[in-house]
PLY file of the C-alpha trace (Angstrom):
ply
format ascii 1.0
element vertex 526
property float x
property float y
property float z
element edge 525
property int vertex1
property int vertex2
end_header
88.42 208.82 35.65
88.15 205.38 34.12
91.23 204.31 36.03
89.77 205.64 39.29
86.54 203.78 38.67
88.42 200.60 37.96
90.39 200.96 41.17
87.20 201.61 43.12
85.55 198.58 41.53
88.59 196.47 42.43
88.38 197.63 46.04
84.67 196.86 46.21
85.33 193.37 44.90
88.12 192.75 47.41
87.15 190.46 50.32
89.33 192.44 52.72
87.23 195.57 52.09
84.05 193.81 53.23
85.84 192.34 56.24
87.07 195.78 57.28
83.57 197.22 56.84
81.87 194.32 58.63
83.98 194.69 61.78
82.74 197.98 63.25
79.26 197.45 61.79
78.93 194.22 63.79
79.69 196.09 67.03
76.76 198.47 66.60
74.37 195.88 67.99
76.04 196.23 71.40
74.83 198.66 74.06
74.28 201.58 74.01
73.50 201.50 70.27
71.38 198.34 70.08
71.35 198.20 66.26
71.15 194.42 66.07
70.06 194.28 62.38
73.44 195.81 61.50
75.19 193.05 63.44
73.36 190.39 61.43
74.10 192.18 58.17
77.78 192.68 59.05
78.33 189.04 60.00
76.60 187.96 56.79
78.93 190.24 54.79
81.95 188.72 56.52
80.71 185.20 55.75
80.11 186.09 52.09
83.67 187.48 51.87
85.08 184.38 53.54
83.18 181.79 51.49
85.44 181.91 48.37
88.73 182.40 50.29
91.49 180.43 48.61
93.80 179.75 51.53
93.85 179.25 55.28
95.97 182.38 55.55
93.31 184.39 53.74
90.62 182.98 56.01
92.58 183.96 59.10
93.26 187.45 57.74
89.61 188.14 56.91
88.44 186.97 60.33
91.15 188.91 62.12
90.47 192.15 60.22
86.76 192.00 61.00
87.36 191.04 64.63
89.80 193.90 65.15
87.31 196.44 63.88
84.49 194.94 65.93
86.36 194.88 69.23
87.99 198.27 68.62
84.55 199.90 68.55
82.78 197.68 71.09
85.59 198.01 73.65
86.80 201.54 72.94
86.01 202.30 76.60
89.20 200.39 77.50
91.15 203.61 76.98
89.25 205.42 79.74
91.35 204.25 82.74
94.47 205.63 81.07
93.00 209.13 81.11
92.29 209.17 84.85
95.88 210.40 85.14
96.59 211.39 81.53
100.01 212.85 82.22
101.23 209.47 83.50
99.26 206.93 81.51
97.59 208.69 78.58
100.29 207.64 76.13
99.41 203.97 76.75
95.75 204.30 75.69
96.09 203.70 71.93
98.43 200.76 72.52
95.97 199.22 74.99
93.09 199.51 72.52
95.09 198.12 69.61
96.44 195.21 71.66
93.03 194.43 73.17
91.18 194.56 69.84
93.89 192.74 67.93
94.26 190.10 70.62
90.55 189.31 70.86
90.34 189.32 67.06
92.66 186.29 67.02
89.61 184.22 67.98
87.81 185.44 64.85
90.92 184.78 62.80
91.15 181.20 64.03
87.49 180.69 63.16
88.08 181.95 59.62
91.19 179.84 59.17
89.51 176.67 60.42
86.46 177.16 58.19
88.63 177.59 55.08
90.79 174.60 56.00
87.90 172.32 56.89
85.42 172.93 54.05
85.74 173.75 50.37
82.09 174.13 49.45
81.26 177.85 49.91
77.80 177.43 51.49
78.96 174.70 53.84
81.88 176.96 54.78
79.42 179.64 55.97
77.93 177.26 58.50
81.25 175.82 59.64
82.46 179.37 60.21
79.33 180.05 62.33
79.99 176.88 64.34
83.65 177.75 64.89
82.86 181.35 65.82
80.51 180.05 68.49
83.25 177.77 69.81
85.59 180.78 69.93
82.96 182.75 71.87
82.92 179.97 74.45
86.72 179.71 74.52
87.45 183.39 75.04
85.16 183.39 78.06
87.55 180.97 79.76
91.17 181.26 78.56
93.52 183.65 80.40
90.83 184.05 83.12
88.28 184.84 80.37
86.76 187.96 78.85
83.18 187.26 77.70
82.57 190.94 76.91
80.89 192.07 73.67
79.70 188.57 72.84
77.66 188.40 69.66
74.60 187.30 71.65
74.68 190.46 73.75
73.07 192.41 70.90
69.68 190.93 71.91
69.71 192.02 75.59
67.31 194.92 75.05
64.87 192.81 73.00
62.41 190.02 73.84
64.85 187.54 72.29
67.07 187.95 75.39
64.59 185.77 77.27
66.06 182.79 75.42
69.03 183.11 77.81
66.91 181.57 80.57
67.25 178.33 78.62
70.48 178.69 76.68
72.56 181.43 78.28
74.61 183.95 76.32
76.04 181.22 74.07
72.52 180.37 72.92
71.99 184.01 71.96
75.29 183.99 70.07
74.28 180.77 68.33
71.06 182.45 67.18
72.98 185.51 65.94
75.45 183.44 63.94
72.77 181.13 62.60
70.66 184.03 61.34
73.73 185.65 59.74
74.68 182.38 58.05
71.11 182.11 56.77
71.35 185.61 55.24
74.72 184.79 53.68
73.27 181.56 52.26
70.35 183.53 50.80
72.77 185.94 49.08
74.91 183.19 47.56
71.89 181.23 46.33
70.36 184.36 44.80
73.58 185.33 43.03
73.73 181.89 41.40
70.16 182.03 40.17
68.89 179.53 42.74
65.80 181.56 43.51
63.85 178.79 45.22
66.69 177.87 47.55
67.34 181.54 48.26
63.68 182.04 49.09
63.70 179.09 51.46
66.80 180.47 53.24
65.15 183.86 53.64
61.93 182.30 54.89
63.85 180.26 57.45
65.62 183.40 58.75
62.34 185.29 59.14
60.55 182.33 60.71
63.24 181.69 63.32
63.59 185.36 64.23
59.82 185.88 64.48
59.27 182.70 66.50
61.93 183.45 69.12
60.82 187.09 69.32
57.19 186.07 69.88
58.18 183.50 72.51
60.27 186.10 74.35
57.47 188.68 74.19
55.03 186.15 75.65
57.44 185.37 78.48
57.82 189.06 79.26
54.03 189.47 79.32
53.51 186.62 81.80
52.86 187.65 85.44
55.85 188.06 87.73
56.00 187.00 91.39
55.03 189.67 93.89
57.71 191.94 95.28
59.20 190.98 98.61
58.49 193.11 101.65
62.04 194.43 101.67
62.68 198.10 100.98
66.07 198.76 99.40
68.02 201.98 99.09
70.85 202.13 96.54
73.23 205.02 97.16
74.95 206.56 94.12
77.46 209.26 95.16
78.76 210.05 91.64
82.42 210.34 92.65
84.54 210.86 89.50
87.46 208.47 89.42
90.01 211.26 89.04
88.81 212.74 92.37
87.61 209.66 94.24
90.85 209.09 96.19
92.07 212.69 96.24
92.54 213.61 99.91
90.72 216.90 99.34
87.60 215.14 98.01
87.52 211.66 99.59
86.02 212.93 102.85
83.42 214.96 100.95
82.33 211.88 98.99
82.08 209.88 102.21
79.81 212.50 103.79
77.77 212.51 100.60
77.17 208.78 101.19
76.02 209.56 104.73
73.67 212.32 103.61
72.09 210.23 100.85
71.70 207.29 103.24
69.98 209.37 105.89
67.74 211.33 103.50
63.98 210.80 104.03
62.18 208.66 101.48
59.64 210.29 99.18
56.93 207.88 100.34
57.98 207.93 104.01
59.06 204.27 104.06
62.42 203.77 105.73
64.76 201.31 103.98
65.41 197.87 105.43
68.69 197.49 103.53
71.03 200.24 102.30
73.63 199.42 99.65
76.76 201.42 98.79
78.90 200.84 95.71
82.31 199.23 95.27
85.21 200.75 97.30
82.81 203.37 98.58
84.74 204.43 101.70
88.20 206.03 102.09
89.38 203.73 104.90
90.24 200.07 105.40
87.90 197.63 107.11
90.61 196.74 109.63
91.13 200.41 110.56
87.79 202.20 110.16
88.08 204.56 113.15
84.53 205.91 113.53
83.64 205.37 109.87
81.53 202.23 110.24
79.60 203.57 113.24
78.86 206.79 111.35
77.61 204.78 108.38
75.38 202.61 110.59
73.99 205.68 112.31
73.12 207.23 108.94
71.36 203.99 107.95
68.99 204.49 110.90
68.65 200.87 111.93
68.76 199.36 108.45
71.29 196.74 107.41
74.11 198.33 105.42
76.15 196.59 102.69
79.12 198.56 101.41
82.19 198.17 99.24
85.41 198.49 101.20
89.06 197.52 101.02
90.58 195.39 103.74
93.97 194.06 104.80
95.12 190.97 106.58
98.49 189.43 107.40
99.27 186.30 105.42
100.99 183.13 106.60
104.36 184.48 105.43
103.91 187.67 107.44
103.17 189.97 104.49
100.07 192.08 104.09
97.34 190.99 101.68
94.79 193.47 100.36
91.24 192.59 99.31
88.48 194.32 97.37
85.54 193.43 99.59
81.89 193.83 100.48
81.04 194.12 104.17
77.62 193.84 105.81
76.96 195.93 108.94
74.20 195.61 111.51
72.45 198.59 113.10
75.33 199.05 115.57
78.01 199.15 112.88
79.28 195.65 113.66
80.54 193.66 110.70
78.36 190.56 110.31
79.63 189.23 106.97
82.44 189.86 104.49
82.84 188.80 100.88
86.17 189.17 99.04
86.20 189.63 95.29
87.72 186.50 93.77
87.78 187.20 90.02
90.11 190.17 89.74
90.66 192.33 86.66
93.99 191.54 84.96
96.10 194.71 84.73
93.37 196.56 86.63
93.58 194.97 90.07
96.74 192.93 89.57
99.33 192.34 86.87
99.58 188.67 85.88
102.96 187.11 86.73
104.62 190.48 87.34
102.60 191.80 90.28
104.98 190.10 92.72
107.61 192.70 91.84
105.37 195.73 92.49
106.94 196.49 95.87
110.32 197.25 94.31
111.40 200.88 93.75
109.90 202.37 90.61
107.65 199.36 89.96
104.44 200.45 91.72
102.60 200.57 88.38
102.58 196.77 88.43
99.82 196.82 91.03
97.20 197.62 88.37
95.12 200.76 87.79
92.22 200.06 90.14
94.17 198.65 93.07
94.85 201.17 95.80
97.17 198.69 97.50
100.75 198.75 96.25
100.92 195.02 95.52
97.47 194.83 93.99
94.61 192.80 95.40
94.58 189.21 96.54
91.71 187.10 95.16
89.12 185.78 97.60
88.33 182.07 97.88
85.47 182.12 95.37
81.70 182.65 95.09
79.79 182.50 98.37
76.33 183.29 99.63
75.66 185.78 102.41
72.82 185.17 104.84
71.32 188.61 105.48
68.53 187.44 107.76
65.21 188.95 106.71
66.86 190.14 103.47
67.40 186.52 102.47
70.27 184.57 100.98
72.30 186.86 98.72
74.91 186.14 96.05
77.34 189.10 96.02
79.26 190.16 92.91
81.83 192.93 92.77
82.04 194.81 89.45
83.76 192.62 86.82
82.47 189.38 88.34
79.01 190.00 86.89
80.20 189.31 83.35
80.93 185.66 84.20
77.75 183.59 84.18
79.60 180.60 85.64
80.15 182.41 88.94
76.40 182.54 89.58
75.83 178.79 89.65
76.14 177.91 93.34
75.12 174.70 95.12
72.40 176.51 97.04
70.22 178.86 95.02
70.24 182.43 96.36
67.12 184.54 96.82
68.64 187.40 94.82
71.86 188.77 93.36
73.71 191.87 94.57
76.27 193.65 92.41
78.32 196.57 93.68
80.48 198.30 91.12
82.51 201.38 90.28
81.86 202.01 86.60
83.62 205.38 86.72
86.57 203.43 85.27
84.55 202.74 82.11
83.99 206.37 81.10
80.68 207.84 80.01
80.07 206.52 76.51
79.62 202.79 76.06
81.36 200.86 78.86
78.88 201.48 81.71
75.90 200.59 79.50
77.51 197.37 78.29
78.29 196.40 81.89
74.69 197.11 82.89
73.39 195.05 79.96
75.42 192.04 81.08
74.03 192.36 84.61
70.53 192.28 83.15
71.45 189.13 81.24
72.58 187.44 84.47
69.13 188.09 85.96
67.44 186.48 82.94
69.75 183.46 83.02
69.14 182.78 86.70
65.51 183.88 86.98
66.52 186.02 89.95
66.26 189.73 90.71
69.56 191.61 90.58
70.26 194.76 92.56
73.05 196.98 91.31
74.70 199.84 93.21
77.15 201.80 91.04
79.37 204.72 92.06
78.62 206.91 89.03
75.72 204.83 87.68
73.79 203.15 86.40
72.35 201.93 89.73
69.28 199.78 89.20
66.82 197.28 90.60
66.36 194.59 87.95
63.60 191.99 88.00
63.94 188.28 87.29
63.35 188.82 83.56
66.10 191.41 83.22
63.83 194.48 83.16
64.86 197.58 85.11
62.22 198.39 87.72
63.92 201.48 89.15
67.19 203.11 88.16
69.35 206.22 88.51
71.16 207.34 85.37
74.81 207.87 84.66
76.66 210.74 86.37
73.89 211.57 88.80
74.19 211.73 92.58
71.20 210.39 94.49
69.53 207.23 95.64
67.03 204.63 94.44
64.32 203.37 96.78
62.49 200.23 95.66
61.10 196.96 96.92
63.01 193.79 96.08
61.37 192.02 93.08
60.31 188.42 93.48
62.25 185.46 92.10
61.12 183.00 89.44
61.63 179.26 89.73
65.06 178.02 88.71
65.70 178.23 84.97
67.15 175.47 82.78
70.30 177.55 82.38
70.70 178.01 86.14
70.65 174.21 86.50
72.85 173.16 83.58
74.92 176.19 82.60
77.08 175.95 79.49
78.10 172.31 79.90
75.87 171.04 77.10
77.04 173.82 74.78
80.67 172.95 75.43
80.09 169.27 74.69
78.14 170.00 71.49
80.73 172.48 70.25
83.59 170.13 70.99
81.81 167.31 69.17
80.94 169.55 66.23
84.45 170.94 65.75
86.00 167.51 66.19
83.57 166.00 63.69
84.33 168.62 61.03
88.06 168.26 61.65
88.04 164.46 61.43
85.99 164.58 58.22
88.50 166.98 56.65
91.48 164.83 57.66
89.85 161.76 56.12
89.17 163.63 52.88
92.76 164.82 52.80
94.10 161.31 53.30
91.90 159.92 50.53
92.69 162.70 48.05
95.97 162.23 46.18
98.35 165.17 46.15
96.90 166.92 49.23
0 1
1 2
2 3
3 4
4 5
5 6
6 7
7 8
8 9
9 10
10 11
11 12
12 13
13 14
14 15
15 16
16 17
17 18
18 19
19 20
20 21
21 22
22 23
23 24
24 25
25 26
26 27
27 28
28 29
29 30
30 31
31 32
32 33
33 34
34 35
35 36
36 37
37 38
38 39
39 40
40 41
41 42
42 43
43 44
44 45
45 46
46 47
47 48
48 49
49 50
50 51
51 52
52 53
53 54
54 55
55 56
56 57
57 58
58 59
59 60
60 61
61 62
62 63
63 64
64 65
65 66
66 67
67 68
68 69
69 70
70 71
71 72
72 73
73 74
74 75
75 76
76 77
77 78
78 79
79 80
80 81
81 82
82 83
83 84
84 85
85 86
86 87
87 88
88 89
89 90
90 91
91 92
92 93
93 94
94 95
95 96
96 97
97 98
98 99
99 100
100 101
101 102
102 103
103 104
104 105
105 106
106 107
107 108
108 109
109 110
110 111
111 112
112 113
113 114
114 115
115 116
116 117
117 118
118 119
119 120
120 121
121 122
122 123
123 124
124 125
125 126
126 127
127 128
128 129
129 130
130 131
131 132
132 133
133 134
134 135
135 136
136 137
137 138
138 139
139 140
140 141
141 142
142 143
143 144
144 145
145 146
146 147
147 148
148 149
149 150
150 151
151 152
152 153
153 154
154 155
155 156
156 157
157 158
158 159
159 160
160 161
161 162
162 163
163 164
164 165
165 166
166 167
167 168
168 169
169 170
170 171
171 172
172 173
173 174
174 175
175 176
176 177
177 178
178 179
179 180
180 181
181 182
182 183
183 184
184 185
185 186
186 187
187 188
188 189
189 190
190 191
191 192
192 193
193 194
194 195
195 196
196 197
197 198
198 199
199 200
200 201
201 202
202 203
203 204
204 205
205 206
206 207
207 208
208 209
209 210
210 211
211 212
212 213
213 214
214 215
215 216
216 217
217 218
218 219
219 220
220 221
221 222
222 223
223 224
224 225
225 226
226 227
227 228
228 229
229 230
230 231
231 232
232 233
233 234
234 235
235 236
236 237
237 238
238 239
239 240
240 241
241 242
242 243
243 244
244 245
245 246
246 247
247 248
248 249
249 250
250 251
251 252
252 253
253 254
254 255
255 256
256 257
257 258
258 259
259 260
260 261
261 262
262 263
263 264
264 265
265 266
266 267
267 268
268 269
269 270
270 271
271 272
272 273
273 274
274 275
275 276
276 277
277 278
278 279
279 280
280 281
281 282
282 283
283 284
284 285
285 286
286 287
287 288
288 289
289 290
290 291
291 292
292 293
293 294
294 295
295 296
296 297
297 298
298 299
299 300
300 301
301 302
302 303
303 304
304 305
305 306
306 307
307 308
308 309
309 310
310 311
311 312
312 313
313 314
314 315
315 316
316 317
317 318
318 319
319 320
320 321
321 322
322 323
323 324
324 325
325 326
326 327
327 328
328 329
329 330
330 331
331 332
332 333
333 334
334 335
335 336
336 337
337 338
338 339
339 340
340 341
341 342
342 343
343 344
344 345
345 346
346 347
347 348
348 349
349 350
350 351
351 352
352 353
353 354
354 355
355 356
356 357
357 358
358 359
359 360
360 361
361 362
362 363
363 364
364 365
365 366
366 367
367 368
368 369
369 370
370 371
371 372
372 373
373 374
374 375
375 376
376 377
377 378
378 379
379 380
380 381
381 382
382 383
383 384
384 385
385 386
386 387
387 388
388 389
389 390
390 391
391 392
392 393
393 394
394 395
395 396
396 397
397 398
398 399
399 400
400 401
401 402
402 403
403 404
404 405
405 406
406 407
407 408
408 409
409 410
410 411
411 412
412 413
413 414
414 415
415 416
416 417
417 418
418 419
419 420
420 421
421 422
422 423
423 424
424 425
425 426
426 427
427 428
428 429
429 430
430 431
431 432
432 433
433 434
434 435
435 436
436 437
437 438
438 439
439 440
440 441
441 442
442 443
443 444
444 445
445 446
446 447
447 448
448 449
449 450
450 451
451 452
452 453
453 454
454 455
455 456
456 457
457 458
458 459
459 460
460 461
461 462
462 463
463 464
464 465
465 466
466 467
467 468
468 469
469 470
470 471
471 472
472 473
473 474
474 475
475 476
476 477
477 478
478 479
479 480
480 481
481 482
482 483
483 484
484 485
485 486
486 487
487 488
488 489
489 490
490 491
491 492
492 493
493 494
494 495
495 496
496 497
497 498
498 499
499 500
500 501
501 502
502 503
503 504
504 505
505 506
506 507
507 508
508 509
509 510
510 511
511 512
512 513
513 514
514 515
515 516
516 517
517 518
518 519
519 520
520 521
521 522
522 523
523 524
524 525
């Protein structure tokens, strides 16, 4: 028994134990759980474990262990696409999750390694780790096309603190998260060393910062919003499960469900001015619709119709190119505008580097899971605004594009943002709610209403402060009728984006690195 207790005590003293525990705990602040205090506590535990690390290797290992656990829980939905056809792809699911979590955790590992290398003083190391983690948050949103999913700042989206994003964006929210965690870790270290006054000051600073930002956000939420625009929207949610969506026995049924929901009378008798269908909502191509577009326009009853559709065109070399697109139809079913998705999902809509071989026998899997076209999709030219007449100037986003704040900063400011998506790929547990939360964050950052039509949900009308005005829950078929919320004036973030953050982070990391190199040069034997 004594031996067992000694072994347990040794485990509890081991830094790796606290890193392993901190990982999944830190993810519980993400949607749909929203337990942000656990995220702060978990990051503080990781910092406390890292502070006395004796080597760069140990710093990397602690960061990587915690990051793997965090991303494994936060992004567990990544296995869902593999179970659309489980007999073909199910075996890949655990490998995909392990590779995704372990790969993203490298950013945490680098942060831990740099902090240990750069600073010897334990308390200073806490803050350098926070700085480097923030730099890694910025970096992973860009490298390899970027994946700014499950950022540490996302834990605040369902709280008043999210309003800070109108000034600072998601990186500002992450900076707050890491700063508060470093403050808690500093409190713990000071207290353990009998520095009660310093510990008290650290705790007071944490409470004061959290309370101040919370109060500011609550005041912003309580301020009056602009009046709604005189534009009645209808969001159609057919609830077509991904496993059946393209099945020839069900595709026609789902299309007629779209028509029925579009033509259904409104509860208040007001006919919609604009009807919106979700991503890839129809079972035909835009270049060969037969009677499909005219039927859709007829169901819309004179309203403008925006729908997700695939299209093909012949390229300069004579080959066919396929696009994941949004098309706008007038009351006669004539296409008046088209937007092609430009930020495609790696391995979902194309396979990087290898997709060019997808047309060879036995290699069709290289097109990606979500791409119906054999060779995968071709990216569009980039963000663009659509002039929808009385509906205003609209910035369209297709699914994944809504997680990239940089795509929303256009030369001309839109009147509102439109996202069409098919979140059936994300399963039913956490993925759809995390995707929705990021769409809400985009509305806060830009000070613009965002309208979201999702195949299986959640479809929602979101105001310019990120609050859902009307919505239809997950796995429900139906429609949402609502007026378009008004827009706020342009926010600081919509004007400046992340440029200042990137400059500050680069200067901060460079400054710490240069200081360490000078110390090393001046210290004999190092």
